[in-house]
C-alpha positions as CSV (number, residue, x, y, z in Angstrom):
1,M,9.0,-5.7,3.5
2,G,12.1,-7.2,1.9
3,K,15.7,-5.8,2.3
4,T,15.5,-4.0,-1.0
5,D,12.1,-2.4,-0.1
6,K,13.5,-1.4,3.3
7,L,16.6,0.2,1.8
8,Q,14.6,2.1,-0.8
9,F,12.1,3.1,1.9
10,D,14.8,4.5,4.1
11,K,16.7,6.1,1.2
12,E,13.5,8.0,0.2
13,G,13.2,9.3,3.8
14,Y,10.2,7.4,4.9
15,G,12.2,5.6,7.6
16,L,12.1,8.8,9.7
17,D,8.3,9.0,9.4
18,Y,7.7,5.2,9.9
19,P,10.6,3.9,12.0
20,Y,8.5,0.9,13.1
21,A,7.8,-0.3,9.5
22,T,8.9,-3.8,8.8
23,H,5.9,-5.0,6.7
24,W,3.4,-3.8,4.1
25,F,-0.3,-3.9,4.6
26,I,-2.3,-3.9,1.4
27,E,-5.9,-2.8,1.3
28,I,-8.3,-3.3,-1.6
29,A,-10.8,-0.6,-1.1
30,P,-14.1,-0.2,-3.1
31,H,-14.9,3.4,-4.2
32,D,-18.0,4.9,-5.6
33,P,-17.3,5.4,-9.4
34,F,-19.4,8.6,-9.2
35,Y,-16.6,10.2,-7.2
36,Y,-13.6,8.3,-8.5
37,K,-13.3,6.8,-11.9
38,H,-12.0,3.4,-10.7
39,P,-14.3,1.3,-8.5
40,Y,-11.4,-0.4,-6.6
41,I,-8.0,0.9,-5.4
42,L,-5.0,-0.9,-3.9
43,Y,-3.5,1.1,-1.0
44,V,-0.1,0.4,0.6
45,Y,0.5,1.1,4.3
46,P,3.8,0.6,6.1
47,C,3.2,-1.3,9.3
48,T,4.7,-3.6,12.0
49,S,4.7,-7.4,11.8
50,K,1.4,-7.3,13.7
51,A,-0.1,-5.0,11.0
52,T,-0.2,-2.0,13.4
53,S,0.7,1.6,12.6
54,D,0.8,5.0,14.2
55,T,-1.1,6.4,11.3
56,N,-3.9,5.3,9.0
57,H,-2.5,7.3,6.0
58,S,-1.6,5.2,3.0
59,L,1.9,5.6,1.6
60,E,1.0,4.9,-1.9
61,I,-1.9,3.9,-4.3
62,I,-0.4,1.2,-6.4
63,Y,-3.3,0.3,-8.7
64,A,-6.8,1.2,-9.5
65,G,-9.4,-0.5,-11.7
66,Q,-12.0,-3.2,-11.8
67,L,-11.8,-5.8,-9.1
68,H,-10.5,-8.6,-11.4
69,E,-7.8,-6.1,-12.6
70,V,-6.8,-5.1,-9.1
71,M,-6.6,-8.8,-8.0
72,K,-4.4,-9.6,-11.0
73,A,-2.1,-6.6,-10.2
74,L,-1.8,-7.8,-6.6
75,K,-1.0,-11.3,-7.7
76,H,1.7,-10.2,-10.0
77,G,3.3,-7.8,-7.5
78,R,2.5,-4.6,-9.3
């Protein structure tokens, strides 16, 4: 989590809920297209430098689509 991310994170009030957050953990999760229209989703979790968290709730879904689309979005920092 860079300085700009941390400032915005705190400005939006998340710093109170996640005071330990110094890094982002990104998860690429497969989903059954029957229940969700996109087969893969990128989730973002605030965490410590050791990738630990007091919660397993994602902060944001940043992209959804086919695996090659998700990987491209991750590579380009979407």
